[in-house]
TISEVEX-232871 format. One record per atom (N, C-alpha, C, CB): x, y, z; atom name; residue number from 1; chain. Coordinates in steps of 0.05 Angstrom, whole numbers. Each point is the difference from the previous one (the first is absolute). Glycine has a CB too. Example, Ala and Ser with C-alpha at 12.3 -4.5 7.8 and 13.67 -1.06 7.14 Angstrom:
REM residues 2
<rec u="264" v="-114" w="156" atom="N" n="1" chain="A"/>
<rec u="-18" v="24" w="0" atom="CA" n="1" chain="A"/>
<rec u="18" v="24" w="0" atom="C" n="1" chain="A"/>
<rec u="-38" v="-23" w="25" atom="CB" n="1" chain="A"/>
<rec u="31" v="44" w="-39" atom="N" n="2" chain="A"/>
<rec u="16" v="24" w="1" atom="CA" n="2" chain="A"/>
<rec u="-15" v="22" w="14" atom="C" n="2" chain="A"/>
<rec u="24" v="-13" w="-43" atom="CB" n="2" chain="A"/>
This chain:
REM residues 85
<rec u="3912" v="933" w="-3920" atom="N" n="1" chain="A"/>
<rec u="6" v="-8" w="27" atom="CA" n="1" chain="A"/>
<rec u="-5" v="24" w="18" atom="C" n="1" chain="A"/>
<rec u="35" v="-34" w="-15" atom="CB" n="1" chain="A"/>
<rec u="-53" v="31" w="34" atom="N" n="2" chain="A"/>
<rec u="-6" v="22" w="18" atom="CA" n="2" chain="A"/>
<rec u="14" v="-4" w="27" atom="C" n="2" chain="A"/>
<rec u="-45" v="7" w="-23" atom="CB" n="2" chain="A"/>
<rec u="70" v="1" w="24" atom="N" n="3" chain="A"/>
<rec u="16" v="-2" w="24" atom="CA" n="3" chain="A"/>
<rec u="6" v="27" w="11" atom="C" n="3" chain="A"/>
<rec u="20" v="-43" w="-17" atom="CB" n="3" chain="A"/>
<rec u="-16" v="44" w="43" atom="N" n="4" chain="A"/>
<rec u="10" v="24" w="13" atom="CA" n="4" chain="A"/>
<rec u="30" v="-3" w="0" atom="C" n="4" chain="A"/>
<rec u="-42" v="7" w="29" atom="CB" n="4" chain="A"/>
<rec u="57" v="13" w="-38" atom="N" n="5" chain="A"/>
<rec u="29" v="-1" w="-2" atom="CA" n="5" chain="A"/>
<rec u="11" v="20" w="20" atom="C" n="5" chain="A"/>
<rec u="-1" v="-15" w="-48" atom="CB" n="5" chain="A"/>
<rec u="21" v="5" w="63" atom="N" n="6" chain="A"/>
<rec u="13" v="17" w="20" atom="CA" n="6" chain="A"/>
<rec u="31" v="-2" w="-4" atom="C" n="6" chain="A"/>
<rec u="-38" v="-6" w="33" atom="CB" n="6" chain="A"/>
<rec u="52" v="25" w="-22" atom="N" n="7" chain="A"/>
<rec u="29" v="2" w="-3" atom="CA" n="7" chain="A"/>
<rec u="12" v="6" w="27" atom="C" n="7" chain="A"/>
<rec u="-4" v="15" w="-49" atom="CB" n="7" chain="A"/>
<rec u="24" v="-31" w="57" atom="N" n="8" chain="A"/>
<rec u="13" v="6" w="26" atom="CA" n="8" chain="A"/>
<rec u="21" v="22" w="-4" atom="C" n="8" chain="A"/>
<rec u="-7" v="-48" w="15" atom="CB" n="8" chain="A"/>
<rec u="14" v="60" w="7" atom="N" n="9" chain="A"/>
<rec u="21" v="21" w="-1" atom="CA" n="9" chain="A"/>
<rec u="26" v="-11" w="-11" atom="C" n="9" chain="A"/>
<rec u="-22" v="23" w="39" atom="CB" n="9" chain="A"/>
<rec u="29" v="-48" w="-31" atom="N" n="10" chain="A"/>
<rec u="25" v="-13" w="-10" atom="CA" n="10" chain="A"/>
<rec u="-1" v="-3" w="-30" atom="C" n="10" chain="A"/>
<rec u="5" v="-24" w="44" atom="CB" n="10" chain="A"/>
<rec u="-28" v="18" w="-55" atom="N" n="11" chain="A"/>
<rec u="-3" v="-3" w="-30" atom="CA" n="11" chain="A"/>
<rec u="5" v="27" w="-13" atom="C" n="11" chain="A"/>
<rec u="-33" v="-38" w="6" atom="CB" n="11" chain="A"/>
<rec u="21" v="59" w="4" atom="N" n="12" chain="A"/>
<rec u="4" v="27" w="-11" atom="CA" n="12" chain="A"/>
<rec u="29" v="8" w="2" atom="C" n="12" chain="A"/>
<rec u="-47" v="12" w="11" atom="CB" n="12" chain="A"/>
<rec u="60" v="-17" w="12" atom="N" n="13" chain="A"/>
<rec u="28" v="6" w="3" atom="CA" n="13" chain="A"/>
<rec u="18" v="-15" w="-19" atom="C" n="13" chain="A"/>
<rec u="-9" v="10" w="48" atom="CB" n="13" chain="A"/>
<rec u="2" v="-36" w="-52" atom="N" n="14" chain="A"/>
<rec u="15" v="-16" w="-20" atom="CA" n="14" chain="A"/>
<rec u="-3" v="11" w="-27" atom="C" n="14" chain="A"/>
<rec u="-7" v="-41" w="28" atom="CB" n="14" chain="A"/>
<rec u="-17" v="50" w="-35" atom="N" n="15" chain="A"/>
<rec u="-4" v="12" w="-27" atom="CA" n="15" chain="A"/>
<rec u="17" v="25" w="-3" atom="C" n="15" chain="A"/>
<rec u="-47" v="-17" w="-1" atom="CB" n="15" chain="A"/>
<rec u="48" v="34" w="21" atom="N" n="16" chain="A"/>
<rec u="15" v="25" w="-2" atom="CA" n="16" chain="A"/>
<rec u="30" v="-6" w="-4" atom="C" n="16" chain="A"/>
<rec u="-33" v="22" w="30" atom="CB" n="16" chain="A"/>
<rec u="43" v="-45" w="-21" atom="N" n="17" chain="A"/>
<rec u="28" v="-6" w="-2" atom="CA" n="17" chain="A"/>
<rec u="7" v="-12" w="-27" atom="C" n="17" chain="A"/>
<rec u="1" v="-8" w="49" atom="CB" n="17" chain="A"/>
<rec u="-20" v="2" w="-66" atom="N" n="18" chain="A"/>
<rec u="5" v="-12" w="-26" atom="CA" n="18" chain="A"/>
<rec u="12" v="20" w="-19" atom="C" n="18" chain="A"/>
<rec u="-38" v="-32" w="7" atom="CB" n="18" chain="A"/>
<rec u="53" v="21" w="-27" atom="N" n="19" chain="A"/>
<rec u="10" v="17" w="-21" atom="CA" n="19" chain="A"/>
<rec u="-24" v="10" w="-16" atom="C" n="19" chain="A"/>
<rec u="45" v="-25" w="-2" atom="CB" n="19" chain="A"/>
<rec u="-42" v="48" w="-12" atom="N" n="20" chain="A"/>
<rec u="-24" v="11" w="-14" atom="CA" n="20" chain="A"/>
<rec u="-14" v="-19" w="-19" atom="C" n="20" chain="A"/>
<rec u="23" v="43" w="4" atom="CB" n="20" chain="A"/>
<rec u="-8" v="-58" w="-20" atom="N" n="21" chain="A"/>
<rec u="-13" v="-19" w="-19" atom="CA" n="21" chain="A"/>
<rec u="-15" v="-22" w="15" atom="C" n="21" chain="A"/>
<rec u="35" v="10" w="-35" atom="CB" n="21" chain="A"/>
<rec u="-23" v="-21" w="55" atom="N" n="22" chain="A"/>
<rec u="-13" v="-21" w="16" atom="CA" n="22" chain="A"/>
<rec u="-24" v="11" w="15" atom="C" n="22" chain="A"/>
<rec u="44" v="-23" w="5" atom="CB" n="22" chain="A"/>
<rec u="-41" v="48" w="5" atom="N" n="23" chain="A"/>
<rec u="-22" v="13" w="14" atom="CA" n="23" chain="A"/>
<rec u="-24" v="2" w="-19" atom="C" n="23" chain="A"/>
<rec u="32" v="26" w="29" atom="CB" n="23" chain="A"/>
<rec u="-28" v="-17" w="-53" atom="N" n="24" chain="A"/>
<rec u="-22" v="4" w="-19" atom="CA" n="24" chain="A"/>
<rec u="-13" v="-26" w="-7" atom="C" n="24" chain="A"/>
<rec u="24" v="40" w="-18" atom="CB" n="24" chain="A"/>
<rec u="-7" v="-61" w="14" atom="N" n="25" chain="A"/>
<rec u="-11" v="-27" w="-7" atom="CA" n="25" chain="A"/>
<rec u="-17" v="-11" w="23" atom="C" n="25" chain="A"/>
<rec u="40" v="-8" w="-29" atom="CB" n="25" chain="A"/>
<rec u="-30" v="10" w="53" atom="N" n="26" chain="A"/>
<rec u="-15" v="-10" w="24" atom="CA" n="26" chain="A"/>
<rec u="-26" v="17" w="3" atom="C" n="26" chain="A"/>
<rec u="43" v="-16" w="22" atom="CB" n="26" chain="A"/>
<rec u="-40" v="43" w="-24" atom="N" n="27" chain="A"/>
<rec u="-23" v="18" w="3" atom="CA" n="27" chain="A"/>
<rec u="-22" v="-8" w="-20" atom="C" n="27" chain="A"/>
<rec u="31" v="37" w="16" atom="CB" n="27" chain="A"/>
<rec u="-23" v="-39" w="-41" atom="N" n="28" chain="A"/>
<rec u="-20" v="-7" w="-21" atom="CA" n="28" chain="A"/>
<rec u="-14" v="-26" w="6" atom="C" n="28" chain="A"/>
<rec u="27" v="25" w="-33" atom="CB" n="28" chain="A"/>
<rec u="-12" v="-45" w="42" atom="N" n="29" chain="A"/>
<rec u="-12" v="-26" w="5" atom="CA" n="29" chain="A"/>
<rec u="-18" v="1" w="25" atom="C" n="29" chain="A"/>
<rec u="39" v="-22" w="-21" atom="CB" n="29" chain="A"/>
<rec u="-29" v="32" w="43" atom="N" n="30" chain="A"/>
<rec u="-14" v="-1" w="25" atom="CA" n="30" chain="A"/>
<rec u="-24" v="18" w="1" atom="C" n="30" chain="A"/>
<rec u="43" v="-11" w="22" atom="CB" n="30" chain="A"/>
<rec u="-40" v="36" w="-32" atom="N" n="31" chain="A"/>
<rec u="-21" v="19" w="2" atom="CA" n="31" chain="A"/>
<rec u="-19" v="2" w="-24" atom="C" n="31" chain="A"/>
<rec u="31" v="25" w="29" atom="CB" n="31" chain="A"/>
<rec u="-23" v="-37" w="-51" atom="N" n="32" chain="A"/>
<rec u="-17" v="1" w="-24" atom="CA" n="32" chain="A"/>
<rec u="-8" v="-28" w="-10" atom="C" n="32" chain="A"/>
<rec u="22" v="44" w="-13" atom="CB" n="32" chain="A"/>
<rec u="-3" v="-60" w="6" atom="N" n="33" chain="A"/>
<rec u="-6" v="-26" w="-12" atom="CA" n="33" chain="A"/>
<rec u="-12" v="-20" w="19" atom="C" n="33" chain="A"/>
<rec u="36" v="9" w="-32" atom="CB" n="33" chain="A"/>
<rec u="-28" v="-7" w="58" atom="N" n="34" chain="A"/>
<rec u="-10" v="-19" w="20" atom="CA" n="34" chain="A"/>
<rec u="-30" v="0" w="1" atom="C" n="34" chain="A"/>
<rec u="42" v="6" w="26" atom="CB" n="34" chain="A"/>
<rec u="-55" v="17" w="-29" atom="N" n="35" chain="A"/>
<rec u="-29" v="1" w="2" atom="CA" n="35" chain="A"/>
<rec u="-13" v="-14" w="-24" atom="C" n="35" chain="A"/>
<rec u="4" v="43" w="25" atom="CB" n="35" chain="A"/>
<rec u="11" v="-49" w="-46" atom="N" n="36" chain="A"/>
<rec u="-11" v="-13" w="-24" atom="CA" n="36" chain="A"/>
<rec u="2" v="-30" w="1" atom="C" n="36" chain="A"/>
<rec u="12" v="41" w="-25" atom="CB" n="36" chain="A"/>
<rec u="1" v="-53" w="45" atom="N" n="37" chain="A"/>
<rec u="2" v="-29" w="0" atom="CA" n="37" chain="A"/>
<rec u="-26" v="-11" w="12" atom="C" n="37" chain="A"/>
<rec u="50" v="2" w="4" atom="CB" n="37" chain="A"/>
<rec u="-56" v="-26" w="-12" atom="N" n="38" chain="A"/>
<rec u="-25" v="-13" w="10" atom="CA" n="38" chain="A"/>
<rec u="5" v="-20" w="22" atom="C" n="38" chain="A"/>
<rec u="-18" v="6" w="-45" atom="CB" n="38" chain="A"/>
<rec u="42" v="-18" w="45" atom="N" n="39" chain="A"/>
<rec u="6" v="-20" w="21" atom="CA" n="39" chain="A"/>
<rec u="29" v="4" w="9" atom="C" n="39" chain="A"/>
<rec u="-32" v="-33" w="-21" atom="CB" n="39" chain="A"/>
<rec u="37" v="29" w="46" atom="N" n="40" chain="A"/>
<rec u="27" v="4" w="11" atom="CA" n="40" chain="A"/>
<rec u="20" v="-19" w="-14" atom="C" n="40" chain="A"/>
<rec u="-19" v="14" w="44" atom="CB" n="40" chain="A"/>
<rec u="9" v="-37" w="-53" atom="N" n="41" chain="A"/>
<rec u="17" v="-19" w="-14" atom="CA" n="41" chain="A"/>
<rec u="12" v="11" w="-26" atom="C" n="41" chain="A"/>
<rec u="-27" v="-37" w="20" atom="CB" n="41" chain="A"/>
<rec u="17" v="59" w="-29" atom="N" n="42" chain="A"/>
<rec u="11" v="13" w="-24" atom="CA" n="42" chain="A"/>
<rec u="25" v="16" w="6" atom="C" n="42" chain="A"/>
<rec u="-46" v="3" w="-18" atom="CB" n="42" chain="A"/>
<rec u="52" v="1" w="44" atom="N" n="43" chain="A"/>
<rec u="25" v="14" w="7" atom="CA" n="43" chain="A"/>
<rec u="24" v="-17" w="-8" atom="C" n="43" chain="A"/>
<rec u="-23" v="24" w="38" atom="CB" n="43" chain="A"/>
<rec u="44" v="-11" w="-48" atom="N" n="44" chain="A"/>
<rec u="23" v="-15" w="-10" atom="CA" n="44" chain="A"/>
<rec u="15" v="-14" w="22" atom="C" n="44" chain="A"/>
<rec u="4" v="33" w="-37" atom="CB" n="44" chain="A"/>
<rec u="0" v="-60" w="34" atom="N" n="45" chain="A"/>
<rec u="14" v="-16" w="19" atom="CA" n="45" chain="A"/>
<rec u="-11" v="2" w="28" atom="C" n="45" chain="A"/>
<rec u="41" v="5" w="-29" atom="CB" n="45" chain="A"/>
<rec u="-67" v="-5" w="33" atom="N" n="46" chain="A"/>
<rec u="-12" v="2" w="26" atom="CA" n="46" chain="A"/>
<rec u="7" v="-25" w="16" atom="C" n="46" chain="A"/>
<rec u="-38" v="28" w="-19" atom="CB" n="46" chain="A"/>
<rec u="48" v="-24" w="43" atom="N" n="47" chain="A"/>
<rec u="7" v="-21" w="18" atom="CA" n="47" chain="A"/>
<rec u="-10" v="6" w="29" atom="C" n="47" chain="A"/>
<rec u="41" v="-11" w="-29" atom="CB" n="47" chain="A"/>
<rec u="-49" v="-10" w="43" atom="N" n="48" chain="A"/>
<rec u="-7" v="3" w="28" atom="CA" n="48" chain="A"/>
<rec u="26" v="1" w="16" atom="C" n="48" chain="A"/>
<rec u="-44" v="-26" w="-6" atom="CB" n="48" chain="A"/>
<rec u="44" v="43" w="27" atom="N" n="49" chain="A"/>
<rec u="24" v="2" w="17" atom="CA" n="49" chain="A"/>
<rec u="-2" v="-20" w="22" atom="C" n="49" chain="A"/>
<rec u="5" v="49" w="-11" atom="CB" n="49" chain="A"/>
<rec u="12" v="-70" w="10" atom="N" n="50" chain="A"/>
<rec u="0" v="-20" w="20" atom="CA" n="50" chain="A"/>
<rec u="-27" v="-14" w="2" atom="C" n="50" chain="A"/>
<rec u="34" v="25" w="25" atom="CB" n="50" chain="A"/>
<rec u="-43" v="-30" w="0" atom="N" n="51" chain="A"/>
<rec u="-25" v="-14" w="4" atom="CA" n="51" chain="A"/>
<rec u="-23" v="20" w="6" atom="C" n="51" chain="A"/>
<rec u="25" v="-40" w="17" atom="CB" n="51" chain="A"/>
<rec u="-19" v="65" w="-20" atom="N" n="52" chain="A"/>
<rec u="-20" v="21" w="6" atom="CA" n="52" chain="A"/>
<rec u="-23" v="-2" w="-21" atom="C" n="52" chain="A"/>
<rec u="36" v="30" w="20" atom="CB" n="52" chain="A"/>
<rec u="-59" v="-25" w="-10" atom="N" n="53" chain="A"/>
<rec u="-24" v="0" w="-17" atom="CA" n="53" chain="A"/>
<rec u="-6" v="28" w="-11" atom="C" n="53" chain="A"/>
<rec u="-18" v="-38" w="26" atom="CB" n="53" chain="A"/>
<rec u="32" v="58" w="-16" atom="N" n="54" chain="A"/>
<rec u="-7" v="28" w="-9" atom="CA" n="54" chain="A"/>
<rec u="23" v="15" w="-13" atom="C" n="54" chain="A"/>
<rec u="-32" v="0" w="37" atom="CB" n="54" chain="A"/>
<rec u="57" v="-10" w="-34" atom="N" n="55" chain="A"/>
<rec u="23" v="15" w="-11" atom="CA" n="55" chain="A"/>
<rec u="9" v="-13" w="-26" atom="C" n="55" chain="A"/>
<rec u="14" v="15" w="46" atom="CB" n="55" chain="A"/>
<rec u="-10" v="2" w="-66" atom="N" n="56" chain="A"/>
<rec u="9" v="-9" w="-27" atom="CA" n="56" chain="A"/>
<rec u="21" v="20" w="-10" atom="C" n="56" chain="A"/>
<rec u="-45" v="-22" w="-9" atom="CB" n="56" chain="A"/>
<rec u="58" v="13" w="-12" atom="N" n="57" chain="A"/>
<rec u="18" v="18" w="-14" atom="CA" n="57" chain="A"/>
<rec u="-3" v="-6" w="-30" atom="C" n="57" chain="A"/>
<rec u="32" v="2" w="39" atom="CB" n="57" chain="A"/>
<rec u="-27" v="19" w="-55" atom="N" n="58" chain="A"/>
<rec u="2" v="-4" w="-29" atom="CA" n="58" chain="A"/>
<rec u="23" v="17" w="-10" atom="C" n="58" chain="A"/>
<rec u="-50" v="-8" w="-4" atom="CB" n="58" chain="A"/>
<rec u="58" v="3" w="-21" atom="N" n="59" chain="A"/>
<rec u="23" v="14" w="-10" atom="CA" n="59" chain="A"/>
<rec u="-8" v="20" w="-22" atom="C" n="59" chain="A"/>
<rec u="28" v="-40" w="10" atom="CB" n="59" chain="A"/>
<rec u="-13" v="61" w="-11" atom="N" n="60" chain="A"/>
<rec u="-4" v="20" w="-21" atom="CA" n="60" chain="A"/>
<rec u="28" v="9" w="-7" atom="C" n="60" chain="A"/>
<rec u="-46" v="16" w="17" atom="CB" n="60" chain="A"/>
<rec u="55" v="-23" w="-41" atom="N" n="61" chain="A"/>
<rec u="27" v="6" w="-9" atom="CA" n="61" chain="A"/>
<rec u="20" v="-12" w="21" atom="C" n="61" chain="A"/>
<rec u="-15" v="42" w="-24" atom="CB" n="61" chain="A"/>
<rec u="32" v="-26" w="35" atom="N" n="62" chain="A"/>
<rec u="20" v="-10" w="19" atom="CA" n="62" chain="A"/>
<rec u="-8" v="3" w="29" atom="C" n="62" chain="A"/>
<rec u="34" v="10" w="-34" atom="CB" n="62" chain="A"/>
<rec u="-60" v="-9" w="39" atom="N" n="63" chain="A"/>
<rec u="-9" v="5" w="27" atom="CA" n="63" chain="A"/>
<rec u="-21" v="-20" w="9" atom="C" n="63" chain="A"/>
<rec u="9" v="48" w="-6" atom="CB" n="63" chain="A"/>
<rec u="-10" v="-54" w="31" atom="N" n="64" chain="A"/>
<rec u="-21" v="-16" w="12" atom="CA" n="64" chain="A"/>
<rec u="-18" v="19" w="16" atom="C" n="64" chain="A"/>
<rec u="30" v="-43" w="2" atom="CB" n="64" chain="A"/>
<rec u="-55" v="40" w="-6" atom="N" n="65" chain="A"/>
<rec u="-20" v="17" w="14" atom="CA" n="65" chain="A"/>
<rec u="-16" v="-18" w="19" atom="C" n="65" chain="A"/>
<rec u="-2" v="33" w="-39" atom="CB" n="65" chain="A"/>
<rec u="3" v="-26" w="65" atom="N" n="66" chain="A"/>
<rec u="-14" v="-15" w="20" atom="CA" n="66" chain="A"/>
<rec u="-28" v="12" w="4" atom="C" n="66" chain="A"/>
<rec u="43" v="-12" w="22" atom="CB" n="66" chain="A"/>
<rec u="-63" v="-6" w="-20" atom="N" n="67" chain="A"/>
<rec u="-27" v="8" w="5" atom="CA" n="67" chain="A"/>
<rec u="-12" v="-17" w="22" atom="C" n="67" chain="A"/>
<rec u="-5" v="15" w="-48" atom="CB" n="67" chain="A"/>
<rec u="-16" v="-3" w="60" atom="N" n="68" chain="A"/>
<rec u="-16" v="-15" w="20" atom="CA" n="68" chain="A"/>
<rec u="-28" v="-1" w="-11" atom="C" n="68" chain="A"/>
<rec u="29" v="16" w="40" atom="CB" n="68" chain="A"/>
<rec u="-41" v="-39" w="-40" atom="N" n="69" chain="A"/>
<rec u="-26" v="-4" w="-11" atom="CA" n="69" chain="A"/>
<rec u="-19" v="-9" w="23" atom="C" n="69" chain="A"/>
<rec u="18" v="-12" w="-47" atom="CB" n="69" chain="A"/>
<rec u="-36" v="29" w="54" atom="N" n="70" chain="A"/>
<rec u="-19" v="-6" w="21" atom="CA" n="70" chain="A"/>
<rec u="-28" v="6" w="-10" atom="C" n="70" chain="A"/>
<rec u="34" v="11" w="36" atom="CB" n="70" chain="A"/>
<rec u="-48" v="-32" w="-44" atom="N" n="71" chain="A"/>
<rec u="-27" v="3" w="-12" atom="CA" n="71" chain="A"/>
<rec u="2" v="17" w="-25" atom="C" n="71" chain="A"/>
<rec u="-21" v="-3" w="46" atom="CB" n="71" chain="A"/>
<rec u="7" v="25" w="-46" atom="N" n="72" chain="A"/>
<rec u="0" v="18" w="-24" atom="CA" n="72" chain="A"/>
<rec u="20" v="23" w="3" atom="C" n="72" chain="A"/>
<rec u="-48" v="-12" w="-8" atom="CB" n="72" chain="A"/>
<rec u="66" v="10" w="27" atom="N" n="73" chain="A"/>
<rec u="20" v="22" w="5" atom="CA" n="73" chain="A"/>
<rec u="27" v="-10" w="-9" atom="C" n="73" chain="A"/>
<rec u="-27" v="18" w="39" atom="CB" n="73" chain="A"/>
<rec u="39" v="-3" w="-57" atom="N" n="74" chain="A"/>
<rec u="28" v="-6" w="-9" atom="CA" n="74" chain="A"/>
<rec u="17" v="22" w="11" atom="C" n="74" chain="A"/>
<rec u="-15" v="-24" w="-42" atom="CB" n="74" chain="A"/>
<rec u="36" v="17" w="57" atom="N" n="75" chain="A"/>
<rec u="18" v="20" w="12" atom="CA" n="75" chain="A"/>
<rec u="27" v="-5" w="-12" atom="C" n="75" chain="A"/>
<rec u="-27" v="3" w="43" atom="CB" n="75" chain="A"/>
<rec u="38" v="18" w="-57" atom="N" n="76" chain="A"/>
<rec u="27" v="-1" w="-10" atom="CA" n="76" chain="A"/>
<rec u="19" v="6" w="23" atom="C" n="76" chain="A"/>
<rec u="-15" v="14" w="-47" atom="CB" n="76" chain="A"/>
<rec u="34" v="-32" w="52" atom="N" n="77" chain="A"/>
<rec u="16" v="2" w="24" atom="CA" n="77" chain="A"/>
<rec u="29" v="9" w="-6" atom="C" n="77" chain="A"/>
<rec u="-28" v="-36" w="20" atom="CB" n="77" chain="A"/>
<rec u="42" v="23" w="-38" atom="N" n="78" chain="A"/>
<rec u="28" v="6" w="-5" atom="CA" n="78" chain="A"/>
<rec u="7" v="-3" w="-29" atom="C" n="78" chain="A"/>
<rec u="11" v="-14" w="47" atom="CB" n="78" chain="A"/>
<rec u="11" v="27" w="-55" atom="N" n="79" chain="A"/>
<rec u="12" v="-4" w="-26" atom="CA" n="79" chain="A"/>
<rec u="29" v="-6" w="6" atom="C" n="79" chain="A"/>
<rec u="-32" v="31" w="-25" atom="CB" n="79" chain="A"/>
<rec u="41" v="-55" w="17" atom="N" n="80" chain="A"/>
<rec u="28" v="-8" w="5" atom="CA" n="80" chain="A"/>
<rec u="13" v="-8" w="-26" atom="C" n="80" chain="A"/>
<rec u="-12" v="-14" w="46" atom="CB" n="80" chain="A"/>
<rec u="38" v="19" w="-49" atom="N" n="81" chain="A"/>
<rec u="14" v="-9" w="-24" atom="CA" n="81" chain="A"/>
<rec u="-1" v="-30" w="-1" atom="C" n="81" chain="A"/>
<rec u="31" v="40" w="1" atom="CB" n="81" chain="A"/>
<rec u="-35" v="-50" w="-25" atom="N" n="82" chain="A"/>
<rec u="0" v="-29" w="-5" atom="CA" n="82" chain="A"/>
<rec u="28" v="-11" w="4" atom="C" n="82" chain="A"/>
<rec u="-40" v="4" w="-33" atom="CB" n="82" chain="A"/>
<rec u="43" v="-25" w="49" atom="N" n="83" chain="A"/>
<rec u="27" v="-10" w="4" atom="CA" n="83" chain="A"/>
<rec u="12" v="-12" w="-26" atom="C" n="83" chain="A"/>
<rec u="-12" v="-10" w="48" atom="CB" n="83" chain="A"/>
<rec u="37" v="15" w="-52" atom="N" n="84" chain="A"/>
<rec u="13" v="-11" w="-24" atom="CA" n="84" chain="A"/>
<rec u="8" v="-29" w="5" atom="C" n="84" chain="A"/>
<rec u="17" v="45" w="-13" atom="CB" n="84" chain="A"/>
<rec u="-21" v="-61" w="-8" atom="N" n="85" chain="A"/>
<rec u="6" v="-29" w="3" atom="CA" n="85" chain="A"/>
<rec u="26" v="-7" w="-13" atom="C" n="85" chain="A"/>
<rec u="-49" v="-11" w="1" atom="CB" n="85" chain="A"/>
């Protein structure tokens, strides 16, 4: 997959606030493993946000990661704790 990947300041700040184990898990996925996927549909529990055509979220452990998909540009926006049910 030849995508341009970007990261918002809020995403980086969210990463810095994670506990060390969660930080490492998110870091490994976002900065290393993400480049190895072939289709966005391979992201765990990928869901469209509302009726938006460009905003999605997927889950990684106990976190939801928000992304913006615009053509060949993927922008990581936020990392939020997964709500408990």
